[in-house]
N, C-alpha and C positions, 0 to 999 in steps of 0.2 A: 716589290710589294710594300706599299707605304701603310703606316698605321692609320686606320680610319675607324669611326665609331661603329660598334656592333654590339647589340644587346638582345637577348632572347629571354622570354619569361613564360611562366605558366602558373596557374593558381595552385595553392598548397592546401593540404588537409590539416586538421587539428593535431596538436602534439603537446605532451607535457613539457613544463618549463625545466630548464637546466640552471644550475648555479652559475653566476657570472665567473668567467674565466677567460684567459687569452693565452695562446701560444703563437710563436713566430715561425714562419716558414723558412726553410733553407733552400736556396735556389741551386738546382743542379742542371746539367745540360748534357751535351753530347761529347763526342770524342775530340781530343786535341792532338795535333800532329805537327811535326816540324815541316814548315812550308817547302814544297817542291812543285815545280811545274809539271813533273812527270806523272803525278797521281792526282786525278780529278774526282770530285764527288759528283757522280752522274745523277744520283737521286737520293732523296731522304724522305722516308715515310714515317711520320711521327704521330703517335697516339698518346693522348694525355687524359687521365681521369684521376679521381681522388684515390683510387685503388692501386694504379700502376702506370708506369710510363714505358712504352715500347717504341723502339726506333730501329728502322731497317735502312741501312745504307748500301748503295752500290758504288764501289770505288773502282775506277779504271786507270790502269797504268798505260798511258798513251805512248810511252817511249819504247825503244827497241831493247832495253835492258831491264833486268829485274831490279827492283828498288826495295831495300830493306831499311826500315826506319822504326823509331820508337813511336808507339801509339799509346796515349794515356786517356784515362777517364778521371778528370778532376772531381773529386767529391766536394760537396759544399763545406766551407769552413765552419767549425763549431767554436763558439766563443763561450768560455766558462763564465759563470756569474753566481753571486750568492743565491739569487732566486732564479734558477735555471728554468727558462720558459720556452726554449726552442723545441720544435717538433722533430723528434728523432724516431723514425718509423720502425726500425729493426733493433732488437736488443743484442747487438754484436759490436764490440768496441772497434773492430777493424772495418767490417762491411756493414755499416749501419744503414745502408739503403737496400741491402739485399741485391747488390749488383751482380748480374750474370751476363756473359757475352759469348757469342759463337761467331766463327768465321766459316762460311760455306757449310753451315750446319754443325760444325764440330766445336765442342766447348773449348774455350781458351783458358789456360792456366796463367792467370795474371799475377804479377807481383804487386805488393803494396808498400807504399812509403808513407810514413807519418812523421810530421815535424811539429814541434811545439815552439811557439815564440811568445815572448812577453816584452813589452816596451821595445819591440823591434829586434830583439836579440834571440837567437836560437838557443833554447834551453833543453833540447831533446836529450842530449847526453847526460846533463845534470839530473833531470828527473829520473831517467833510466837508472843512473847510478844509485839513486835512493830507493829504487824498487817501486816507484810510483807509476801506476797505469797512466797512459797518455790521454785517454778519452775523458774529458771533463764531465760528460753526462753519465758516466759509469758509477754506480754506487760504491763499487770497490775502490774507486779513486779516492773518494772522501774517507773511506775507512782506512786506507793506507796512509793518507795525510795525517789523520788523527793519531796514528801510532808513532809518529816521529817525535823525537825529544824536543824540549822547549827551545833549545838553541837553533834547531832547524826551522822551527816555526818562524822565529824572528828573521832568519836568513831568507826564507821563502817570501815573507811579507816584504822585505826590503827589495827583493828582485821583482816585485810586482806579480809574482806567480799565484799568490793566494790572498784571500781576505778572511778576516775572522767573522764567522757567522754565529751570532748569539741569539738564543731563543729559550723560552720556557715552555716545556711540554707538561707542566703540572707537577714537576719534581724539582723545581728550582732552575735557576739560569744555567745554561750549558754553553760551552764555547767549542766550536768546531772550525776546521779550516775548509774554505770553499775554493775550488780551483777557479782561477781567473784568466788562465792562459788561452791562447788561440791554437786550435788544432787544425792542421792542414793535412789532408789525406788524398792520395792519388793511387789508382790502380793503373798498371802499365805493362806492356809486353812489346817484344820485337816482332814486327810483322813484315813479311816479304810479299810484295805486290808483283806478281809475274808480268813480264813484258807482254803488252798487247792483250792483257786479260782483265776481266772484271771479277772482283771479289764481293761477296755479300756478307756484310758485317751487321750483326743484330745484337742489341742489348736490351735488357729489361731490368727495371728496379722499382722499388716502392717510393713514391714521392713523399717529401716532407710537406705536410699540409698545415699551414697556419690556421688557427681557429680562434674565433671570438664568439662568446655566447651573446646572443642578441645582435642587433644591427646598429652599428655605431653611427650611422647617418639616418636613423629613422625619423628624427624630429626635424622640423623646418629650421630650428636654431642651429642644429649640428651641421647643416648644409651650408652655413655661412662661415664655418671655421676653416682654417688653413688646411687641416688634414684632409678635408673632403675635396678640396681643390686638387690635392695630390692624388686622391682616389680617382677623380674624374679623368685626369690625364693618364694615370697608370693603367686603369682598366677600361678606358673609353666609355664611361658611364654616360648614358644619354637620357633624354626625357622619357622615352618608352620604358626603359629599365626602372627609373624612379617611379613612374606611374604604376607599373606592375608591383613594385615593392609596396607602395602606399596602399594599393588595393588589398593586398594580403594582410598588411599590418593593421588595416582598419576593419577586419572581419570580426574582431572581438571574441568573447566567450573562450578565451584561452587559445584561440586558433591563430593568433598573430605572432607567435614565437618562432623566430628563425635564428640560425647561426651562420656567421660568416666563415667561409673557407677560402683560403688563398693559396694558389700554386704559382711558383716561378719556374720558368725553364730558360736556361741560358743558351739562346740560339747563336750568339755571336762567336762561339767557339768554332762554328763552321767556317768562319772567315780565315781560319788557319790553313784551309785546303786551297789548292790551286784554282783560281777562277771562281765563278759563281756555281751554285747548285743547279744543274740542268733542269731537274724536275724536283719540285718540293711539294709535299702533300702533308697537311695537318688535319688530324681529327681530334676534336675535343668532346669528351663525354661528360655531361654534367651529373650523371649518376642516377637520376630519377626524373621522370617526366614532370613532376611537380616542382622541381628545383628551378631557381633563377640563375642565369649565368651572364657575365659580361666580360669581354676581352677585346683587344684591338686586332683588327685584321681587315683585309680588303677582299671583297668577293666571297665572303663566308656564306655557305648555304646550309640550310637545315636538311639533314639526310635521314633522320630517324627520330623517334620520340625523345631521345636524349643526346643525339650526336649532331655535330656541326662540323663542316669541313671546308677547307680552302685549298686551292692548288695554285702554283705559280711556276713559270718557266724562267730560267736564267735568274734565279733568286740569289741575292746577296744580302745576308742578314745584317742589318744595321742596329736593330734593337732586340732586346730580349722579350720573352713572352710572359705576360702576367694575367692570371685568370682569377676572377672573383665568382664564387658560387654561394648563393644563399639557399640553405636547406633546412628542413625540419630535422630534429634529432633522430627520428626513426629512419630517415633516408641517408644518414651519414654512415660511411663504411666502418 
């Protein structure tokens, strides 16, 4: 399956305006596995929407012996910043995507590993020794940093772990520490694949949806800028999608307001499994019939008011999936 232009659109209804704002999406994907020729991914059925991601795998052990190996779900990395603007859908410092998985219908008790790095150096043990939570998006993390003595502030700044955040909320200038480290998280478990058997592995999680108020490429001038060329390649934006966008944006009377929503799914983790995916099926749900959606794919078919599907045999993922949805505020989850 090679990337090819695909865009679908529908007219939108009027909606009130939102304040300008932007958050960045975090790309998540499927299961990672230590490569073995014994276990093959016979099928992958993937459903993606702004509300949830669902994946159903069929793994077959084609060998004459049971195979036990480590299976992991790599969560997207989270990078701290003074102005943290990444979309984190679940308020849980460990399971911030609400990840759940089952094997043949039975829930899996997965372990979690988190690592913090700064300037390429693992600083997990150091932060833990100071009693600092590892999740940079967690308000408790900033609160714990602020309680550290001044000499620790200087030490953390020197290590590249934090930056000073200065602001005035009406009571004079305040100084706080903002986490700047990179958090890496993975859920994992030991899985036995019985000889000559097929296991059904399913997982579900809430996606990180990047959002921008308004449409960044609404004007003719914006479409001449370098960022839009990146958009065109990443989301396979074509003339039909732009024409549909222009039609809605030109309706006037306050009805021309839309918001960008961006979803990333890391398909290339499937390359860790032996061979190609015998049967691959993708469903993208744009959320509302009035929304506009654009993404890359070959042989995509509209199967419902909001759903679009593609299927491929002997699929070997070479690129990740990027989805752009333009929606009214009232159609946003």
